[in-house]
PQR file of N, CA, C, O and H, with PARSE charges and radii, in Angstrom:
ATOM      1  N   UNK A   1       0.811  -1.190   0.000 -0.4000 1.5000
ATOM      2  CA  UNK A   1       0.000   0.000   0.000 -0.0000 2.0000
ATOM      3  C   UNK A   1       0.855   1.255   0.000  0.5500 1.7000
ATOM      4  O   UNK A   1       0.468   2.269  -0.581 -0.5500 1.4000
ATOM      5  N   UNK A   2       1.994   1.199   0.634 -0.4000 1.5000
ATOM      6  CA  UNK A   2       2.850   2.382   0.706 -0.0000 2.0000
ATOM      7  C   UNK A   2       3.821   2.451  -0.459  0.5500 1.7000
ATOM      8  O   UNK A   2       4.602   3.398  -0.562 -0.5500 1.4000
ATOM      9  H   UNK A   2       2.308   0.376   1.105  0.4000 1.0000
ATOM     10  N   UNK A   3       3.781   1.460  -1.335 -0.4000 1.5000
ATOM     11  CA  UNK A   3       4.632   1.482  -2.512 -0.0000 2.0000
ATOM     12  C   UNK A   3       6.071   1.091  -2.245  0.5500 1.7000
ATOM     13  O   UNK A   3       6.961   1.497  -2.992 -0.5500 1.4000
ATOM     14  H   UNK A   3       3.147   0.691  -1.251  0.4000 1.0000
ATOM     15  N   UNK A   4       6.321   0.329  -1.219 -0.4000 1.5000
ATOM     16  CA  UNK A   4       7.694  -0.081  -0.886 -0.0000 2.0000
ATOM     17  C   UNK A   4       8.030  -1.391  -1.613  0.5500 1.7000
ATOM     18  O   UNK A   4       8.409  -2.386  -0.996 -0.5500 1.4000
ATOM     19  H   UNK A   4       5.597   0.000  -0.612  0.4000 1.0000
ATOM     20  N   UNK A   5       7.882  -1.358  -2.916 -0.4000 1.5000
ATOM     21  CA  UNK A   5       8.096  -2.551  -3.720 -0.0000 2.0000
ATOM     22  C   UNK A   5       9.554  -2.984  -3.733  0.5500 1.7000
ATOM     23  O   UNK A   5       9.851  -4.178  -3.704 -0.5500 1.4000
ATOM     24  H   UNK A   5       7.575  -0.549  -3.418  0.4000 1.0000
ATOM     25  N   UNK A   6      10.449  -2.031  -3.776 -0.4000 1.5000
ATOM     26  CA  UNK A   6      11.882  -2.353  -3.805 -0.0000 2.0000
ATOM     27  C   UNK A   6      12.279  -3.028  -2.488  0.5500 1.7000
ATOM     28  O   UNK A   6      12.982  -4.039  -2.496 -0.5500 1.4000
ATOM     29  H   UNK A   6      10.208  -1.061  -3.799  0.4000 1.0000
ATOM     30  N   UNK A   7      11.840  -2.482  -1.384 -0.4000 1.5000
ATOM     31  CA  UNK A   7      12.164  -3.065  -0.079 -0.0000 2.0000
ATOM     32  C   UNK A   7      11.541  -4.452   0.056  0.5500 1.7000
ATOM     33  O   UNK A   7      12.165  -5.366   0.594 -0.5500 1.4000
ATOM     34  H   UNK A   7      11.269  -1.661  -1.377  0.4000 1.0000
ATOM     35  N   UNK A   8      10.329  -4.604  -0.426 -0.4000 1.5000
ATOM     36  CA  UNK A   8       9.661  -5.900  -0.366 -0.0000 2.0000
ATOM     37  C   UNK A   8      10.405  -6.929  -1.221  0.5500 1.7000
ATOM     38  O   UNK A   8      10.574  -8.076  -0.809 -0.5500 1.4000
ATOM     39  H   UNK A   8       9.823  -3.860  -0.863  0.4000 1.0000
ATOM     40  N   UNK A   9      10.842  -6.522  -2.392 -0.4000 1.5000
ATOM     41  CA  UNK A   9      11.600  -7.421  -3.268 -0.0000 2.0000
ATOM     42  C   UNK A   9      12.927  -7.804  -2.619  0.5500 1.7000
ATOM     43  O   UNK A   9      13.346  -8.959  -2.707 -0.5500 1.4000
ATOM     44  H   UNK A   9      10.705  -5.590  -2.727  0.4000 1.0000
ATOM     45  N   UNK A  10      13.588  -6.856  -1.973 -0.4000 1.5000
ATOM     46  CA  UNK A  10      14.850  -7.136  -1.289 -0.0000 2.0000
ATOM     47  C   UNK A  10      14.618  -8.116  -0.132  0.5500 1.7000
ATOM     48  O   UNK A  10      15.410  -9.036   0.068 -0.5500 1.4000
ATOM     49  H   UNK A  10      13.248  -5.918  -1.901  0.4000 1.0000
ATOM     50  N   UNK A  11      13.560  -7.923   0.608 -0.4000 1.5000
ATOM     51  CA  UNK A  11      13.246  -8.825   1.718 -0.0000 2.0000
ATOM     52  C   UNK A  11      12.926 -10.221   1.189  0.5500 1.7000
ATOM     53  O   UNK A  11      13.351 -11.221   1.769 -0.5500 1.4000
ATOM     54  H   UNK A  11      12.917  -7.175   0.445  0.4000 1.0000
ATOM     55  N   UNK A  12      12.190 -10.287   0.108 -0.4000 1.5000
ATOM     56  CA  UNK A  12      11.863 -11.572  -0.510 -0.0000 2.0000
ATOM     57  C   UNK A  12      13.130 -12.293  -0.957  0.5500 1.7000
ATOM     58  O   UNK A  12      13.286 -13.492  -0.731 -0.5500 1.4000
ATOM     59  H   UNK A  12      11.846  -9.475  -0.363  0.4000 1.0000
ATOM     60  N   UNK A  13      14.031 -11.552  -1.592 -0.4000 1.5000
ATOM     61  CA  UNK A  13      15.288 -12.146  -2.049 -0.0000 2.0000
ATOM     62  C   UNK A  13      16.136 -12.635  -0.862  0.5500 1.7000
ATOM     63  O   UNK A  13      16.763 -13.691  -0.932 -0.5500 1.4000
ATOM     64  H   UNK A  13      13.905 -10.578  -1.776  0.4000 1.0000
ATOM     65  N   UNK A  14      16.144 -11.867   0.206 -0.4000 1.5000
ATOM     66  CA  UNK A  14      16.914 -12.253   1.401 -0.0000 2.0000
ATOM     67  C   UNK A  14      16.341 -13.525   2.019  0.5500 1.7000
ATOM     68  O   UNK A  14      17.088 -14.397   2.463 -0.5500 1.4000
ATOM     69  H   UNK A  14      15.634 -11.008   0.263  0.4000 1.0000
ATOM     70  N   UNK A  15      15.028 -13.625   2.047 -0.4000 1.5000
ATOM     71  CA  UNK A  15      14.391 -14.836   2.577 -0.0000 2.0000
ATOM     72  C   UNK A  15      14.778 -16.042   1.725  0.5500 1.7000
ATOM     73  O   UNK A  15      15.064 -17.112   2.263 -0.5500 1.4000
ATOM     74  H   UNK A  15      14.421 -12.917   1.687  0.4000 1.0000
ATOM     75  N   UNK A  16      14.789 -15.883   0.415 -0.4000 1.5000
ATOM     76  CA  UNK A  16      15.187 -16.978  -0.471 -0.0000 2.0000
ATOM     77  C   UNK A  16      16.642 -17.378  -0.227  0.5500 1.7000
ATOM     78  O   UNK A  16      16.962 -18.566  -0.191 -0.5500 1.4000
ATOM     79  H   UNK A  16      14.556 -15.014  -0.022  0.4000 1.0000
ATOM     80  N   UNK A  17      17.519 -16.394  -0.061 -0.4000 1.5000
ATOM     81  CA  UNK A  17      18.925 -16.682   0.233 -0.0000 2.0000
ATOM     82  C   UNK A  17      19.060 -17.476   1.529  0.5500 1.7000
ATOM     83  O   UNK A  17      19.816 -18.445   1.601 -0.5500 1.4000
ATOM     84  H   UNK A  17      17.259 -15.428  -0.091  0.4000 1.0000
ATOM     85  N   UNK A  18      18.326 -17.058   2.539 -0.4000 1.5000
ATOM     86  CA  UNK A  18      18.386 -17.754   3.830 -0.0000 2.0000
ATOM     87  C   UNK A  18      17.845 -19.175   3.726  0.5500 1.7000
ATOM     88  O   UNK A  18      18.381 -20.089   4.353 -0.5500 1.4000
ATOM     89  H   UNK A  18      17.712 -16.271   2.481  0.4000 1.0000
ATOM     90  N   UNK A  19      16.793 -19.367   2.943 -0.4000 1.5000
ATOM     91  CA  UNK A  19      16.255 -20.712   2.738 -0.0000 2.0000
ATOM     92  C   UNK A  19      17.281 -21.604   2.057  0.5500 1.7000
ATOM     93  O   UNK A  19      17.456 -22.763   2.434 -0.5500 1.4000
ATOM     94  H   UNK A  19      16.358 -18.624   2.433  0.4000 1.0000
ATOM     95  N   UNK A  20      17.956 -21.063   1.058 -0.4000 1.5000
ATOM     96  CA  UNK A  20      18.979 -21.827   0.344 -0.0000 2.0000
ATOM     97  C   UNK A  20      20.138 -22.161   1.276  0.5500 1.7000
ATOM     98  O   UNK A  20      20.636 -23.287   1.269 -0.5500 1.4000
ATOM     99  H   UNK A  20      17.814 -20.121   0.752  0.4000 1.0000
ATOM    100  N   UNK A  21      20.569 -21.191   2.076 -0.4000 1.5000
ATOM    101  CA  UNK A  21      21.655 -21.434   3.026 -0.0000 2.0000
ATOM    102  C   UNK A  21      21.259 -22.501   4.043  0.5500 1.7000
ATOM    103  O   UNK A  21      22.064 -23.374   4.369 -0.5500 1.4000
ATOM    104  H   UNK A  21      20.164 -20.276   2.082  0.4000 1.0000
ATOM    105  N   UNK A  22      20.032 -22.439   4.543 -0.4000 1.5000
ATOM    106  CA  UNK A  22      19.565 -23.432   5.506 -0.0000 2.0000
ATOM    107  C   UNK A  22      19.500 -24.812   4.870  0.5500 1.7000
ATOM    108  O   UNK A  22      19.915 -25.794   5.485 -0.5500 1.4000
ATOM    109  H   UNK A  22      19.378 -21.730   4.278  0.4000 1.0000
ATOM    110  N   UNK A  23      18.986 -24.901   3.651 -0.4000 1.5000
ATOM    111  CA  UNK A  23      18.920 -26.178   2.944 -0.0000 2.0000
ATOM    112  C   UNK A  23      20.317 -26.752   2.754  0.5500 1.7000
ATOM    113  O   UNK A  23      20.542 -27.940   2.985 -0.5500 1.4000
ATOM    114  H   UNK A  23      18.649 -24.104   3.151  0.4000 1.0000
ATOM    115  N   UNK A  24      21.248 -25.912   2.336 -0.4000 1.5000
ATOM    116  CA  UNK A  24      22.627 -26.354   2.111 -0.0000 2.0000
ATOM    117  C   UNK A  24      23.260 -26.838   3.410  0.5500 1.7000
ATOM    118  O   UNK A  24      23.937 -27.866   3.427 -0.5500 1.4000
ATOM    119  H   UNK A  24      21.064 -24.947   2.149  0.4000 1.0000
ATOM    120  N   UNK A  25      23.046 -26.111   4.485 -0.4000 1.5000
ATOM    121  CA  UNK A  25      23.600 -26.500   5.777 -0.0000 2.0000
ATOM    122  C   UNK A  25      23.022 -27.834   6.233  0.5500 1.7000
ATOM    123  O   UNK A  25      23.751 -28.708   6.701 -0.5500 1.4000
ATOM    124  H   UNK A  25      22.496 -25.275   4.471  0.4000 1.0000
ATOM    125  N   UNK A  26      21.715 -27.984   6.093 -0.4000 1.5000
ATOM    126  CA  UNK A  26      21.073 -29.246   6.497 -0.0000 2.0000
ATOM    127  C   UNK A  26      21.574 -30.416   5.644  0.5500 1.7000
ATOM    128  O   UNK A  26      21.814 -31.513   6.149 -0.5500 1.4000
ATOM    129  H   UNK A  26      21.123 -27.274   5.713  0.4000 1.0000
ATOM    130  N   UNK A  27      21.722 -30.162   4.358 -0.4000 1.5000
ATOM    131  CA  UNK A  27      22.200 -31.205   3.437 -0.0000 2.0000
ATOM    132  C   UNK A  27      23.618 -31.626   3.805  0.5500 1.7000
ATOM    133  O   UNK A  27      23.911 -32.821   3.863 -0.5500 1.4000
ATOM    134  H   UNK A  27      21.527 -29.271   3.948  0.4000 1.0000
ATOM    135  N   UNK A  28      24.492 -30.670   4.051 -0.4000 1.5000
ATOM    136  CA  UNK A  28      25.871 -30.975   4.415 -0.0000 2.0000
ATOM    137  C   UNK A  28      25.933 -31.731   5.743  0.5500 1.7000
ATOM    138  O   UNK A  28      26.734 -32.652   5.899 -0.5500 1.4000
ATOM    139  H   UNK A  28      24.253 -29.700   4.003  0.4000 1.0000
ATOM    140  N   UNK A  29      25.095 -31.343   6.686 -0.4000 1.5000
ATOM    141  CA  UNK A  29      25.047 -32.036   7.972 -0.0000 2.0000
ATOM    142  C   UNK A  29      24.600 -33.477   7.782  0.5500 1.7000
ATOM    143  O   UNK A  29      25.169 -34.392   8.378 -0.5500 1.4000
ATOM    144  H   UNK A  29      24.444 -30.594   6.559  0.4000 1.0000
ATOM    145  N   UNK A  30      23.592 -33.676   6.959 -0.4000 1.5000
ATOM    146  CA  UNK A  30      23.093 -35.017   6.687 -0.0000 2.0000
ATOM    147  C   UNK A  30      24.169 -35.880   6.025  0.5500 1.7000
ATOM    148  O   UNK A  30      24.361 -37.036   6.402 -0.5500 1.4000
ATOM    149  H   UNK A  30      23.130 -32.933   6.475  0.4000 1.0000
ATOM    150  N   UNK A  31      24.856 -35.326   5.055 -0.4000 1.5000
ATOM    151  CA  UNK A  31      25.923 -36.061   4.374 -0.0000 2.0000
ATOM    152  C   UNK A  31      27.023 -36.431   5.357  0.5500 1.7000
ATOM    153  O   UNK A  31      27.516 -37.559   5.341 -0.5500 1.4000
ATOM    154  H   UNK A  31      24.700 -34.387   4.748  0.4000 1.0000
ATOM    155  N   UNK A  32      27.411 -35.493   6.213 -0.4000 1.5000
ATOM    156  CA  UNK A  32      28.446 -35.762   7.214 -0.0000 2.0000
ATOM    157  C   UNK A  32      27.992 -36.854   8.183  0.5500 1.7000
ATOM    158  O   UNK A  32      28.750 -37.776   8.480 -0.5500 1.4000
ATOM    159  H   UNK A  32      27.010 -34.577   6.227  0.4000 1.0000
ATOM    160  N   UNK A  33      26.763 -36.750   8.671 -0.4000 1.5000
ATOM    161  CA  UNK A  33      26.241 -37.741   9.617 -0.0000 2.0000
ATOM    162  C   UNK A  33      26.181 -39.126   8.989  0.5500 1.7000
ATOM    163  O   UNK A  33      26.524 -40.115   9.637 -0.5500 1.4000
ATOM    164  H   UNK A  33      26.147 -36.000   8.430  0.4000 1.0000
ATOM    165  N   UNK A  34      25.752 -39.207   7.739 -0.4000 1.5000
ATOM    166  CA  UNK A  34      25.676 -40.496   7.061 -0.0000 2.0000
ATOM    167  C   UNK A  34      27.058 -41.092   6.833  0.5500 1.7000
ATOM    168  O   UNK A  34      27.243 -42.301   6.969 -0.5500 1.4000
ATOM    169  H   UNK A  34      25.474 -38.404   7.213  0.4000 1.0000
ATOM    170  N   UNK A  35      28.016 -40.263   6.492 -0.4000 1.5000
ATOM    171  CA  UNK A  35      29.383 -40.750   6.296 -0.0000 2.0000
ATOM    172  C   UNK A  35      29.949 -41.274   7.616  0.5500 1.7000
ATOM    173  O   UNK A  35      30.597 -42.320   7.647 -0.5500 1.4000
ATOM    174  H   UNK A  35      27.866 -39.280   6.382  0.4000 1.0000
ATOM    175  N   UNK A  36      29.707 -40.554   8.690 -0.4000 1.5000
ATOM    176  CA  UNK A  36      30.181 -40.987  10.010 -0.0000 2.0000
ATOM    177  C   UNK A  36      29.519 -42.304  10.410  0.5500 1.7000
ATOM    178  O   UNK A  36      30.178 -43.206  10.927 -0.5500 1.4000
ATOM    179  H   UNK A  36      29.181 -39.704   8.666  0.4000 1.0000
ATOM    180  N   UNK A  37      28.223 -42.406  10.170 -0.4000 1.5000
ATOM    181  CA  UNK A  37      27.502 -43.628  10.510 -0.0000 2.0000
ATOM    182  C   UNK A  37      28.005 -44.805   9.674  0.5500 1.7000
ATOM    183  O   UNK A  37      28.180 -45.908  10.192 -0.5500 1.4000
ATOM    184  H   UNK A  37      27.687 -41.673   9.750  0.4000 1.0000
ATOM    185  N   UNK A  38      28.234 -44.572   8.388 -0.4000 1.5000
ATOM    186  CA  UNK A  38      28.757 -45.626   7.518 -0.0000 2.0000
ATOM    187  C   UNK A  38      30.120 -46.098   8.007  0.5500 1.7000
ATOM    188  O   UNK A  38      30.397 -47.297   8.017 -0.5500 1.4000
ATOM    189  H   UNK A  38      28.091 -43.676   7.966  0.4000 1.0000
ATOM    190  N   UNK A  39      30.967 -45.164   8.410 -0.4000 1.5000
ATOM    191  CA  UNK A  39      32.286 -45.510   8.925 -0.0000 2.0000
ATOM    192  C   UNK A  39      32.166 -46.340  10.206  0.5500 1.7000
ATOM    193  O   UNK A  39      32.913 -47.302  10.389 -0.5500 1.4000
ATOM    194  H   UNK A  39      30.742 -44.190   8.402  0.4000 1.0000
ATOM    195  N   UNK A  40      31.245 -45.980  11.084 -0.4000 1.5000
ATOM    196  CA  UNK A  40      31.034 -46.738  12.322 -0.0000 2.0000
ATOM    197  C   UNK A  40      30.556 -48.155  12.019  0.5500 1.7000
ATOM    198  O   UNK A  40      30.998 -49.111  12.657 -0.5500 1.4000
ATOM    199  H   UNK A  40      30.639 -45.199  10.935  0.4000 1.0000
ATOM    200  N   UNK A  41      29.658 -48.292  11.048 -0.4000 1.5000
ATOM    201  CA  UNK A  41      29.146 -49.610  10.678 -0.0000 2.0000
ATOM    202  C   UNK A  41      30.267 -50.451  10.067  0.5500 1.7000
ATOM    203  O   UNK A  41      30.398 -51.635  10.377 -0.5500 1.4000
ATOM    204  H   UNK A  41      29.300 -47.516  10.529  0.4000 1.0000
ATOM    205  N   UNK A  42      31.065 -49.843   9.210 -0.4000 1.5000
ATOM    206  CA  UNK A  42      32.184 -50.568   8.612 -0.0000 2.0000
ATOM    207  C   UNK A  42      33.173 -51.026   9.678  0.5500 1.7000
ATOM    208  O   UNK A  42      33.687 -52.143   9.613 -0.5500 1.4000
ATOM    209  H   UNK A  42      30.958 -48.881   8.959  0.4000 1.0000
ATOM    210  N   UNK A  43      33.437 -50.172  10.653 -0.4000 1.5000
ATOM    211  CA  UNK A  43      34.347 -50.525  11.743 -0.0000 2.0000
ATOM    212  C   UNK A  43      33.779 -51.675  12.564  0.5500 1.7000
ATOM    213  O   UNK A  43      34.511 -52.597  12.924 -0.5500 1.4000
ATOM    214  H   UNK A  43      33.020 -49.265  10.706  0.4000 1.0000
ATOM    215  N   UNK A  44      32.489 -51.632  12.864 -0.4000 1.5000
ATOM    216  CA  UNK A  44      31.848 -52.705  13.621 -0.0000 2.0000
ATOM    217  C   UNK A  44      31.898 -54.009  12.835  0.5500 1.7000
ATOM    218  O   UNK A  44      32.142 -55.072  13.407 -0.5500 1.4000
ATOM    219  H   UNK A  44      31.895 -50.883  12.571  0.4000 1.0000
ATOM    220  N   UNK A  45      31.670 -53.935  11.544 -0.4000 1.5000
ATOM    221  CA  UNK A  45      31.728 -55.127  10.699 -0.0000 2.0000
ATOM    222  C   UNK A  45      33.139 -55.718  10.711  0.5500 1.7000
ATOM    223  O   UNK A  45      33.304 -56.933  10.815 -0.5500 1.4000
ATOM    224  H   UNK A  45      31.471 -53.072  11.079  0.4000 1.0000
ATOM    225  N   UNK A  46      34.131 -54.877  10.606 -0.4000 1.5000
ATOM    226  CA  UNK A  46      35.516 -55.345  10.627 -0.0000 2.0000
ATOM    227  C   UNK A  46      35.837 -56.033  11.954  0.5500 1.7000
ATOM    228  O   UNK A  46      36.490 -57.076  11.976 -0.5500 1.4000
ATOM    229  H   UNK A  46      33.996 -53.890  10.522  0.4000 1.0000
ATOM    230  N   UNK A  47      35.380 -55.451  13.049 -0.4000 1.5000
ATOM    231  CA  UNK A  47      35.633 -56.048  14.356 -0.0000 2.0000
ATOM    232  C   UNK A  47      34.929 -57.409  14.468  0.5500 1.7000
ATOM    233  O   UNK A  47      35.511 -58.361  14.986 -0.5500 1.4000
ATOM    234  H   UNK A  47      34.849 -54.603  13.032  0.4000 1.0000
ATOM    235  N   UNK A  48      33.700 -57.504  13.993 -0.4000 1.5000
ATOM    236  CA  UNK A  48      32.992 -58.778  14.014 -0.0000 2.0000
ATOM    237  C   UNK A  48      33.711 -59.818  13.156  0.5500 1.7000
ATOM    238  O   UNK A  48      33.826 -60.980  13.546 -0.5500 1.4000
ATOM    239  H   UNK A  48      33.227 -56.730  13.572  0.4000 1.0000
ATOM    240  N   UNK A  49      34.184 -59.404  12.011 -0.4000 1.5000
ATOM    241  CA  UNK A  49      34.905 -60.300  11.110 -0.0000 2.0000
ATOM    242  C   UNK A  49      36.182 -60.808  11.778  0.5500 1.7000
ATOM    243  O   UNK A  49      36.487 -61.999  11.715 -0.5500 1.4000
ATOM    244  H   UNK A  49      34.092 -58.460  11.694  0.4000 1.0000
ATOM    245  N   UNK A  50      36.920 -59.914  12.411 -0.4000 1.5000
ATOM    246  CA  UNK A  50      38.141 -60.319  13.098 -0.0000 2.0000
ATOM    247  C   UNK A  50      37.827 -61.252  14.266  0.5500 1.7000
ATOM    248  O   UNK A  50      38.550 -62.223  14.491 -0.5500 1.4000
ATOM    249  H   UNK A  50      36.672 -58.947  12.461  0.4000 1.0000
ATOM    250  N   UNK A  51      36.773 -60.973  15.000 -0.4000 1.5000
ATOM    251  CA  UNK A  51      36.381 -61.827  16.113 -0.0000 2.0000
ATOM    252  C   UNK A  51      35.975 -63.211  15.603  0.5500 1.7000
ATOM    253  O   UNK A  51      36.335 -64.225  16.201 -0.5500 1.4000
ATOM    254  H   UNK A  51      36.186 -60.184  14.817  0.4000 1.0000
ATOM    255  N   UNK A  52      35.232 -63.252  14.508 -0.4000 1.5000
ATOM    256  CA  UNK A  52      34.841 -64.529  13.925 -0.0000 2.0000
ATOM    257  C   UNK A  52      36.069 -65.334  13.530  0.5500 1.7000
ATOM    258  O   UNK A  52      36.156 -66.522  13.843 -0.5500 1.4000
ATOM    259  H   UNK A  52      34.939 -62.429  14.022  0.4000 1.0000
ATOM    260  N   UNK A  53      37.021 -64.705  12.847 -0.4000 1.5000
ATOM    261  CA  UNK A  53      38.236 -65.400  12.423 -0.0000 2.0000
ATOM    262  C   UNK A  53      39.030 -65.917  13.616  0.5500 1.7000
ATOM    263  O   UNK A  53      39.566 -67.024  13.572 -0.5500 1.4000
ATOM    264  H   UNK A  53      36.951 -63.740  12.593  0.4000 1.0000
ATOM    265  N   UNK A  54      39.108 -65.131  14.672 -0.4000 1.5000
ATOM    266  CA  UNK A  54      39.824 -65.546  15.874 -0.0000 2.0000
ATOM    267  C   UNK A  54      39.172 -66.789  16.471  0.5500 1.7000
ATOM    268  O   UNK A  54      39.850 -67.762  16.801 -0.5500 1.4000
ATOM    269  H   UNK A  54      38.672 -64.232  14.708  0.4000 1.0000
ATOM    270  N   UNK A  55      37.855 -66.745  16.604 -0.4000 1.5000
ATOM    271  CA  UNK A  55      37.139 -67.889  17.172 -0.0000 2.0000
ATOM    272  C   UNK A  55      37.257 -69.117  16.272  0.5500 1.7000
ATOM    273  O   UNK A  55      37.395 -70.243  16.748 -0.5500 1.4000
ATOM    274  H   UNK A  55      37.304 -65.955  16.336  0.4000 1.0000
ATOM    275  N   UNK A  56      37.201 -68.879  14.982 -0.4000 1.5000
ATOM    276  CA  UNK A  56      37.325 -69.997  14.035 -0.0000 2.0000
ATOM    277  C   UNK A  56      38.710 -70.644  14.164  0.5500 1.7000
ATOM    278  O   UNK A  56      38.827 -71.869  14.203 -0.5500 1.4000
ATOM    279  H   UNK A  56      37.090 -67.964  14.595  0.4000 1.0000
ATOM    280  N   UNK A  57      39.743 -69.823  14.228 -0.4000 1.5000
ATOM    281  CA  UNK A  57      41.097 -70.346  14.372 -0.0000 2.0000
ATOM    282  C   UNK A  57      41.235 -71.107  15.694  0.5500 1.7000
ATOM    283  O   UNK A  57      41.883 -72.153  15.743 -0.5500 1.4000
ATOM    284  H   UNK A  57      39.648 -68.828  14.196  0.4000 1.0000
ATOM    285  N   UNK A  58      40.633 -70.587  16.758 -0.4000 1.5000
ATOM    286  CA  UNK A  58      40.687 -71.280  18.056 -0.0000 2.0000
ATOM    287  C   UNK A  58      39.962 -72.622  17.975  0.5500 1.7000
ATOM    288  O   UNK A  58      40.435 -73.620  18.517 -0.5500 1.4000
ATOM    289  H   UNK A  58      40.108 -69.737  16.718  0.4000 1.0000
ATOM    290  N   UNK A  59      38.816 -72.643  17.299 -0.4000 1.5000
ATOM    291  CA  UNK A  59      38.064 -73.893  17.169 -0.0000 2.0000
ATOM    292  C   UNK A  59      38.851 -74.898  16.346  0.5500 1.7000
ATOM    293  O   UNK A  59      38.874 -76.080  16.689 -0.5500 1.4000
ATOM    294  H   UNK A  59      38.432 -71.832  16.858  0.4000 1.0000
ATOM    295  N   UNK A  60      39.486 -74.471  15.287 -0.4000 1.5000
ATOM    296  CA  UNK A  60      40.302 -75.373  14.482 -0.0000 2.0000
ATOM    297  C   UNK A  60      41.495 -75.875  15.272  0.5500 1.7000
ATOM    298  O   UNK A  60      41.890 -77.032  15.133 -0.5500 1.4000
ATOM    299  H   UNK A  60      39.467 -73.511  15.008  0.4000 1.0000
ATOM    300  N   UNK A  61      42.073 -75.016  16.097 -0.4000 1.5000
ATOM    301  CA  UNK A  61      43.207 -75.412  16.927 -0.0000 2.0000
ATOM    302  C   UNK A  61      42.826 -76.493  17.905  0.5500 1.7000
ATOM    303  O   UNK A  61      43.640 -77.366  18.206 -0.5500 1.4000
ATOM    304  H   UNK A  61      41.752 -74.076  16.210  0.4000 1.0000
ATOM    305  N   UNK A  62      41.611 -76.458  18.409 -0.4000 1.5000
ATOM    306  CA  UNK A  62      41.155 -77.482  19.355 -0.0000 2.0000
ATOM    307  C   UNK A  62      40.878 -78.806  18.650  0.5500 1.7000
ATOM    308  O   UNK A  62      41.028 -79.871  19.251 -0.5500 1.4000
ATOM    309  H   UNK A  62      40.949 -75.749  18.165  0.4000 1.0000
ATOM    310  N   UNK A  63      40.482 -78.750  17.402 -0.4000 1.5000
ATOM    311  CA  UNK A  63      40.181 -79.963  16.658 -0.0000 2.0000
ATOM    312  C   UNK A  63      41.472 -80.694  16.294  0.5500 1.7000
ATOM    313  O   UNK A  63      41.519 -81.923  16.347 -0.5500 1.4000
ATOM    314  H   UNK A  63      40.361 -77.885  16.914  0.4000 1.0000
ATOM    315  N   UNK A  64      42.500 -79.969  15.931 -0.4000 1.5000
ATOM    316  CA  UNK A  64      43.761 -80.575  15.496 -0.0000 2.0000
ATOM    317  C   UNK A  64      44.488 -81.098  16.636  0.5500 1.7000
ATOM    318  O   UNK A  64      45.577 -81.647  16.475 -0.5500 1.4000
ATOM    319  H   UNK A  64      42.462 -78.971  15.888  0.4000 1.0000
TER
END
């Protein structure tokens, strides 16, 4: 009503910039969290594999 179209357009553009920044931040956080979780799962799998091999070798040692 007051004709502040330029200010309104600037505010609209700023809101869009902030939305994009928030989306990017959330996306990067998600990617980081997933990579960390994948690394933890891989580490747990490796430990289980090593434990299995140890037990298997012990069982074979008892048989021989």
